[in-house]
KOLRO-536420 format. One record per atom (N, C-alpha, C): atom name; x, y, z; residue in one letter. Coordinates in nm, 4 decimals, padded with zeros to 6 digits. Layout:
N
{site "CA",{X,Y,Z},"A"}
...
// end
This chain:
100
{site "N",{00.0851,-00.1190,00.0000},"M"}
{site "CA",{00.0000,00.0000,00.0000},"M"}
{site "C",{00.0887,00.1240,00.0000},"M"}
{site "N",{00.0506,00.2210,-00.0800},"N"}
{site "CA",{00.1232,00.3478,-00.0769},"N"}
{site "C",{00.0539,00.4439,00.0213},"N"}
{site "N",{00.1130,00.5592,00.0421},"Q"}
{site "CA",{00.0609,00.6550,00.1405},"Q"}
{site "C",{-00.0829,00.6973,00.1091},"Q"}
{site "N",{-00.1147,00.7156,-00.0191},"D"}
{site "CA",{-00.2511,00.7554,-00.0555},"D"}
{site "C",{-00.3515,00.6462,-00.0210},"D"}
{site "N",{-00.3140,00.5210,-00.0431},"E"}
{site "CA",{-00.4027,00.4090,-00.0100},"E"}
{site "C",{-00.4200,00.3950,00.1410},"E"}
{site "N",{-00.3128,00.4179,00.2133},"I"}
{site "CA",{-00.3210,00.4134,00.3598},"I"}
{site "C",{-00.4114,00.5250,00.4094},"I"}
{site "N",{-00.3927,00.6449,00.3565},"L"}
{site "CA",{-00.4767,00.7583,00.3961},"L"}
{site "C",{-00.6231,00.7291,00.3663},"L"}
{site "N",{-00.6508,00.6699,00.2507},"A"}
{site "CA",{-00.7890,00.6349,00.2155},"A"}
{site "C",{-00.8463,00.5349,00.3158},"A"}
{site "N",{-00.7668,00.4378,00.3592},"A"}
{site "CA",{-00.8131,00.3393,00.4574},"A"}
{site "C",{-00.8437,00.4068,00.5909},"A"}
{site "N",{-00.7599,00.5007,00.6308},"V"}
{site "CA",{-00.7840,00.5737,00.7554},"V"}
{site "C",{-00.9110,00.6584,00.7425},"V"}
{site "N",{-00.9275,00.7260,00.6297},"Y"}
{site "CA",{-01.0480,00.8070,00.6087},"Y"}
{site "C",{-01.1735,00.7211,00.6090},"Y"}
{site "N",{-01.1672,00.6018,00.5515},"E"}
{site "CA",{-01.2828,00.5117,00.5524},"E"}
{site "C",{-01.3167,00.4706,00.6954},"E"}
{site "N",{-01.2154,00.4431,00.7758},"A"}
{site "CA",{-01.2388,00.4082,00.9159},"A"}
{site "C",{-01.2979,00.5273,00.9918},"A"}
{site "N",{-01.2506,00.6470,00.9618},"I"}
{site "CA",{-01.3061,00.7673,01.0245},"I"}
{site "C",{-01.4526,00.7835,00.9848},"I"}
{site "N",{-01.4834,00.7592,00.8590},"A"}
{site "CA",{-01.6221,00.7707,00.8131},"A"}
{site "C",{-01.7122,00.6727,00.8882},"A"}
{site "N",{-01.6637,00.5502,00.9085},"R"}
{site "CA",{-01.7423,00.4513,00.9834},"R"}
{site "C",{-01.7579,00.4952,01.1297},"R"}
{site "N",{-01.6520,00.5494,01.1876},"A"}
{site "CA",{-01.6610,00.5979,01.3253},"A"}
{site "C",{-01.7599,00.7143,01.3345},"A"}
{site "N",{-01.7593,00.8007,01.2347},"N"}
{site "CA",{-01.8492,00.9167,01.2345},"N"}
{site "C",{-01.9959,00.8761,01.2287},"N"}
{site "N",{-02.0248,00.7598,01.1697},"E"}
{site "CA",{-02.1629,00.7121,01.1635},"E"}
{site "C",{-02.2198,00.6907,01.3038},"E"}
{site "N",{-02.1335,00.6632,01.4002},"L"}
{site "CA",{-02.1760,00.6362,01.5371},"L"}
{site "C",{-02.1646,00.7576,01.6278},"L"}
{site "N",{-02.1129,00.8667,01.5751},"R"}
{site "CA",{-02.0889,00.9867,01.6555},"R"}
{site "C",{-02.1987,01.0901,01.6338},"R"}
{site "N",{-02.2162,01.1734,01.7319},"D"}
{site "CA",{-02.3090,01.2846,01.7228},"D"}
{site "C",{-02.2633,01.3776,01.6093},"D"}
{site "N",{-02.3567,01.4363,01.5365},"P"}
{site "CA",{-02.3175,01.5275,01.4280},"P"}
{site "C",{-02.2251,01.6409,01.4728},"P"}
{site "N",{-02.2349,01.6816,01.5976},"S"}
{site "CA",{-02.1496,01.7898,01.6462},"S"}
{site "C",{-02.0109,01.7399,01.6870},"S"}
{site "N",{-01.9891,01.6083,01.6834},"A"}
{site "CA",{-01.8613,01.5504,01.7264},"A"}
{site "C",{-01.7952,01.4693,01.6153},"A"}
{site "N",{-01.8195,01.5079,01.4927},"Q"}
{site "CA",{-01.7620,01.4357,01.3791},"Q"}
{site "C",{-01.6108,01.4571,01.3725},"Q"}
{site "N",{-01.5401,01.3536,01.3309},"I"}
{site "CA",{-01.3956,01.3608,01.3126},"I"}
{site "C",{-01.3700,01.4084,01.1706},"I"}
{site "N",{-01.2944,01.5143,01.1573},"V"}
{site "CA",{-01.2657,01.5725,01.0262},"V"}
{site "C",{-01.1629,01.4856,00.9532},"V"}
{site "N",{-01.1913,01.4559,00.8284},"Q"}
{site "CA",{-01.0994,01.3768,00.7453},"Q"}
{site "C",{-00.9951,01.4704,00.6856},"Q"}
{site "N",{-00.8903,01.4922,00.7629},"D"}
{site "CA",{-00.7829,01.5824,00.7230},"D"}
{site "C",{-00.6549,01.5315,00.7878},"D"}
{site "N",{-00.5417,01.5375,00.7183},"P"}
{site "CA",{-00.4172,01.4892,00.7768},"P"}
{site "C",{-00.3810,01.5573,00.9093},"P"}
{site "N",{-00.4226,01.6817,00.9291},"A"}
{site "CA",{-00.3875,01.7555,01.0506},"A"}
{site "C",{-00.4807,01.7269,01.1679},"A"}
{site "N",{-00.5867,01.6511,01.1461},"T"}
{site "CA",{-00.6820,01.6236,01.2527},"T"}
{site "C",{-00.6150,01.5519,01.3688},"T"}
{site "N",{-00.6327,01.6064,01.4884},"A"}
{site "CA",{-00.5808,01.5430,01.6100},"A"}
{site "C",{-00.6716,01.4257,01.6445},"A"}
{site "N",{-00.6124,01.3072,01.6533},"L"}
{site "CA",{-00.6894,01.1880,01.6860},"L"}
{site "C",{-00.6912,01.1589,01.8353},"L"}
{site "N",{-00.5728,01.1610,01.8974},"F"}
{site "CA",{-00.5628,01.1181,02.0364},"F"}
{site "C",{-00.4620,01.2052,02.1098},"F"}
{site "N",{-00.4878,01.2276,02.2353},"G"}
{site "CA",{-00.4007,01.3142,02.3141},"G"}
{site "C",{-00.4642,01.4504,02.3283},"G"}
{site "N",{-00.3827,01.5493,02.3557},"A"}
{site "CA",{-00.4323,01.6853,02.3768},"A"}
{site "C",{-00.5109,01.7338,02.2553},"A"}
{site "N",{-00.6367,01.7648,02.2769},"G"}
{site "CA",{-00.7217,01.8147,02.1697},"G"}
{site "C",{-00.7681,01.7088,02.0723},"G"}
{site "N",{-00.7413,01.5831,02.1023},"G"}
{site "CA",{-00.7782,01.4745,02.0124},"G"}
{site "C",{-00.9272,01.4473,02.0106},"G"}
{site "N",{-00.9742,01.3961,01.8986},"A"}
{site "CA",{-01.1161,01.3690,01.8796},"A"}
{site "C",{-01.1605,01.2382,01.9451},"A"}
{site "N",{-01.0649,01.1514,01.9820},"L"}
{site "CA",{-01.0998,01.0183,02.0307},"L"}
{site "C",{-01.0564,00.9956,02.1754},"L"}
{site "N",{-01.1399,00.9247,02.2482},"D"}
{site "CA",{-01.0974,00.8751,02.3785},"D"}
{site "C",{-01.0284,00.7406,02.3540},"D"}
{site "N",{-00.9835,00.6756,02.4592},"S"}
{site "CA",{-00.9054,00.5532,02.4403},"S"}
{site "C",{-00.9862,00.4425,02.3726},"S"}
{site "N",{-01.1126,00.4280,02.4049},"L"}
{site "CA",{-01.1958,00.3270,02.3415},"L"}
{site "C",{-01.2163,00.3581,02.1931},"L"}
{site "N",{-01.2407,00.4836,02.1624},"G"}
{site "CA",{-01.2558,00.5241,02.0228},"G"}
{site "C",{-01.1290,00.5019,01.9429},"G"}
{site "N",{-01.0147,00.5281,02.0054},"L"}
{site "CA",{-00.8870,00.5062,01.9380},"L"}
{site "C",{-00.8667,00.3588,01.9078},"L"}
{site "N",{-00.8918,00.2740,02.0062},"V"}
{site "CA",{-00.8752,00.1294,01.9848},"V"}
{site "C",{-00.9649,00.0829,01.8707},"V"}
{site "N",{-01.0871,00.1280,01.8690},"S"}
{site "CA",{-01.1811,00.0903,01.7632},"S"}
{site "C",{-01.1304,00.1344,01.6256},"S"}
{site "N",{-01.0844,00.2581,01.6167},"L"}
{site "CA",{-01.0331,00.3099,01.4897},"L"}
{site "C",{-00.9091,00.2331,01.4451},"L"}
{site "N",{-00.8167,00.2096,01.5371},"V"}
{site "CA",{-00.6928,00.1391,01.5035},"V"}
{site "C",{-00.7233,-00.0024,01.4541},"V"}
{site "N",{-00.8141,-00.0717,01.5223},"L"}
{site "CA",{-00.8481,-00.2075,01.4797},"L"}
{site "C",{-00.9169,-00.2086,01.3436},"L"}
{site "N",{-00.9996,-00.1098,01.3186},"D"}
{site "CA",{-01.0666,-00.0983,01.1887},"D"}
{site "C",{-00.9640,-00.0769,01.0777},"D"}
{site "N",{-00.8703,00.0137,01.0997},"V"}
{site "CA",{-00.7651,00.0397,00.9999},"V"}
{site "C",{-00.6756,-00.0830,00.9851},"V"}
{site "N",{-00.6434,-00.1471,01.0948},"E"}
{site "CA",{-00.5597,-00.2672,01.0912},"E"}
{site "C",{-00.6243,-00.3750,01.0041},"E"}
{site "N",{-00.7544,-00.3963,01.0200},"D"}
{site "CA",{-00.8257,-00.4935,00.9363},"D"}
{site "C",{-00.8177,-00.4560,00.7896},"D"}
{site "N",{-00.8352,-00.3274,00.7592},"A"}
{site "CA",{-00.8296,-00.2823,00.6194},"A"}
{site "C",{-00.6900,-00.3011,00.5610},"A"}
{site "N",{-00.5876,-00.2661,00.6370},"V"}
{site "CA",{-00.4490,-00.2797,00.5904},"V"}
{site "C",{-00.4147,-00.4276,00.5693},"V"}
{site "N",{-00.4514,-00.5100,00.6651},"N"}
{site "CA",{-00.4223,-00.6524,00.6533},"N"}
{site "C",{-00.4951,-00.7144,00.5345},"N"}
{site "N",{-00.6190,-00.6729,00.5130},"G"}
{site "CA",{-00.6952,-00.7235,00.3993},"G"}
{site "C",{-00.6362,-00.6798,00.2665},"G"}
{site "N",{-00.5905,-00.5568,00.2601},"A"}
{site "CA",{-00.5350,-00.5027,00.1355},"A"}
{site "C",{-00.3970,-00.5583,00.1029},"A"}
{site "N",{-00.3205,-00.5892,00.2072},"T"}
{site "CA",{-00.1827,-00.6330,00.1842},"T"}
{site "C",{-00.1646,-00.7839,00.1961},"T"}
{site "N",{-00.2596,-00.8513,00.2585},"G"}
{site "CA",{-00.2445,-00.9943,00.2822},"G"}
{site "C",{-00.1413,-01.0260,00.3891},"G"}
{site "N",{-00.1032,-00.9244,00.4651},"R"}
{site "CA",{-00.0039,-00.9397,00.5723},"R"}
{site "C",{-00.0723,-00.9208,00.7071},"R"}
{site "N",{-00.0108,-00.9719,00.8104},"A"}
{site "CA",{-00.0631,-00.9565,00.9467},"A"}
{site "C",{00.0152,-00.8472,01.0179},"A"}
{site "N",{-00.0276,-00.7233,00.9996},"V"}
{site "CA",{00.0386,-00.6081,01.0595},"V"}
{site "C",{-00.0383,-00.5678,01.1841},"V"}
{site "N",{00.0316,-00.5600,01.2974},"S"}
{site "CA",{-00.0297,-00.5138,01.4218},"S"}
{site "C",{00.0048,-00.3665,01.4409},"S"}
{site "N",{-00.0979,-00.2837,01.4529},"L"}
{site "CA",{-00.0763,-00.1396,01.4672},"L"}
{site "C",{-00.0863,-00.0924,01.6114},"L"}
{site "N",{-00.1249,-00.1804,01.7008},"S"}
{site "CA",{-00.1438,-00.1381,01.8406},"S"}
{site "C",{-00.0596,-00.2220,01.9363},"S"}
{site "N",{00.0602,-00.2534,01.8956},"D"}
{site "CA",{00.1477,-00.3351,01.9784},"D"}
{site "C",{00.2367,-00.2470,02.0666},"D"}
{site "N",{00.3286,-00.3105,02.1379},"D"}
{site "CA",{00.4191,-00.2377,02.2280},"D"}
{site "C",{00.5010,-00.1320,02.1560},"D"}
{site "N",{00.5349,-00.1589,02.0312},"R"}
{site "CA",{00.6144,-00.0628,01.9539},"R"}
{site "C",{00.5420,00.0706,01.9416},"R"}
{site "N",{00.4128,00.0660,01.9151},"A"}
{site "CA",{00.3354,00.1897,01.9028},"A"}
{site "C",{00.3211,00.2600,02.0367},"A"}
{site "N",{00.2977,00.1819,02.1403},"M"}
{site "CA",{00.2712,00.2400,02.2716},"M"}
{site "C",{00.3967,00.2934,02.3400},"M"}
{site "N",{00.5131,00.2450,02.2994},"S"}
{site "CA",{00.6359,00.2852,02.3682},"S"}
{site "C",{00.7087,00.4015,02.3004},"S"}
{site "N",{00.6573,00.4520,02.1913},"Q"}
{site "CA",{00.7241,00.5623,02.1228},"Q"}
{site "C",{00.7122,00.6910,02.2042},"Q"}
{site "N",{00.8164,00.7718,02.1981},"A"}
{site "CA",{00.8167,00.8990,02.2705},"A"}
{site "C",{00.7032,00.9891,02.2215},"A"}
{site "N",{00.6806,00.9895,02.0924},"R"}
{site "CA",{00.5689,01.0653,02.0340},"R"}
{site "C",{00.4713,00.9646,01.9760},"R"}
{site "N",{00.3508,00.9655,02.0266},"S"}
{site "CA",{00.2503,00.8684,01.9859},"S"}
{site "C",{00.2236,00.8767,01.8349},"S"}
{site "N",{00.2190,00.7625,01.7687},"P"}
{site "CA",{00.1844,00.7634,01.6267},"P"}
{site "C",{00.0359,00.7931,01.6040},"P"}
{site "N",{-00.0399,00.8023,01.7111},"F"}
{site "CA",{-00.1836,00.8255,01.7005},"F"}
{site "C",{-00.2226,00.9711,01.7255},"F"}
{site "N",{-00.1232,01.0618,01.7295},"R"}
{site "CA",{-00.1496,01.2033,01.7549},"R"}
{site "C",{-00.2437,01.2625,01.6502},"R"}
{site "N",{-00.2092,01.2429,01.5252},"T"}
{site "CA",{-00.2864,01.3014,01.4148},"T"}
{site "C",{-00.3084,01.1966,01.3071},"T"}
{site "N",{-00.3947,01.2286,01.2139},"V"}
{site "CA",{-00.4154,01.1401,01.0995},"V"}
{site "C",{-00.2828,01.1209,01.0257},"V"}
{site "N",{-00.2093,01.2282,01.0026},"A"}
{site "CA",{-00.0828,01.2197,00.9285},"A"}
{site "C",{00.0192,01.1318,01.0004},"A"}
{site "N",{00.0325,01.1465,01.1329},"S"}
{site "CA",{00.1298,01.0645,01.2059},"S"}
{site "C",{00.0882,00.9178,01.2053},"S"}
{site "N",{-00.0408,00.8908,01.2080},"F"}
{site "CA",{-00.0911,00.7538,01.2018},"F"}
{site "C",{-00.0613,00.6929,01.0649},"F"}
{site "N",{-00.0865,00.7679,00.9595},"V"}
{site "CA",{-00.0582,00.7204,00.8235},"V"}
{site "C",{00.0915,00.6937,00.8078},"V"}
{site "N",{00.1747,00.7836,00.8560},"D"}
{site "CA",{00.3198,00.7636,00.8483},"D"}
{site "C",{00.3623,00.6375,00.9232},"D"}
{site "N",{00.3045,00.6169,01.0418},"Y"}
{site "CA",{00.3377,00.4996,01.1216},"Y"}
{site "C",{00.2994,00.3711,01.0478},"Y"}
{site "N",{00.1822,00.3696,00.9874},"I"}
{site "CA",{00.1389,00.2516,00.9119},"I"}
{site "C",{00.2356,00.2245,00.7974},"I"}
{site "N",{00.2753,00.3294,00.7256},"G"}
{site "CA",{00.3713,00.3136,00.6167},"G"}
{site "C",{00.5033,00.2563,00.6649},"G"}
{site "N",{00.5514,00.3049,00.7794},"E"}
{site "CA",{00.6759,00.2521,00.8378},"E"}
{site "C",{00.6618,00.1042,00.8713},"E"}
{site "N",{00.5491,00.0685,00.9297},"R"}
{site "CA",{00.5273,-00.0720,00.9665},"R"}
{site "C",{00.5237,-00.1608,00.8429},"R"}
{site "N",{00.4633,-00.1118,00.7349},"L"}
{site "CA",{00.4549,-00.1906,00.6120},"L"}
{site "C",{00.5906,-00.2056,00.5435},"L"}
{site "N",{00.6762,-00.1057,00.5588},"R"}
{site "CA",{00.8094,-00.1126,00.4986},"R"}
{site "C",{00.9076,-00.1917,00.5839},"R"}
{site "N",{00.8779,-00.2026,00.7128},"G"}
{site "CA",{00.9689,-00.2700,00.8056},"G"}
{site "C",{00.9709,-00.4208,00.7860},"G"}
{site "N",{01.0831,-00.4819,00.8195},"P"}
{site "CA",{01.0964,-00.6264,00.8019},"P"}
{site "C",{01.0167,-00.7062,00.9049},"P"}
{site "N",{01.0003,-00.6501,01.0241},"D"}
{site "CA",{00.9250,-00.7233,01.1274},"D"}
{site "C",{00.8017,-00.6442,01.1639},"D"}
{site "N",{00.6888,-00.7096,01.1538},"M"}
{site "CA",{00.5623,-00.6432,01.1778},"M"}
{site "C",{00.5115,-00.6801,01.3133},"M"}
// end
């Protein structure tokens, strides 16, 4: 998957999450959107749901078993879940890496 395909998968997951959210609490589909942390649109449960949804899409598209919510993600100094852009970058790194 290239960056555009990853971004599309994240946007699709955001769209599905938005179906369950109040109209006044919609997550904006933009690379700069804060997902988690200070000013983030998601609480921890919402983040887990979004990450698992994207993980399923990535695994289905690539035929690989990529885990996006493992210790590697949680132990980074700067969370890969801060923004849509940082999440997309993290997914790309995981897909390029030899060990998933």
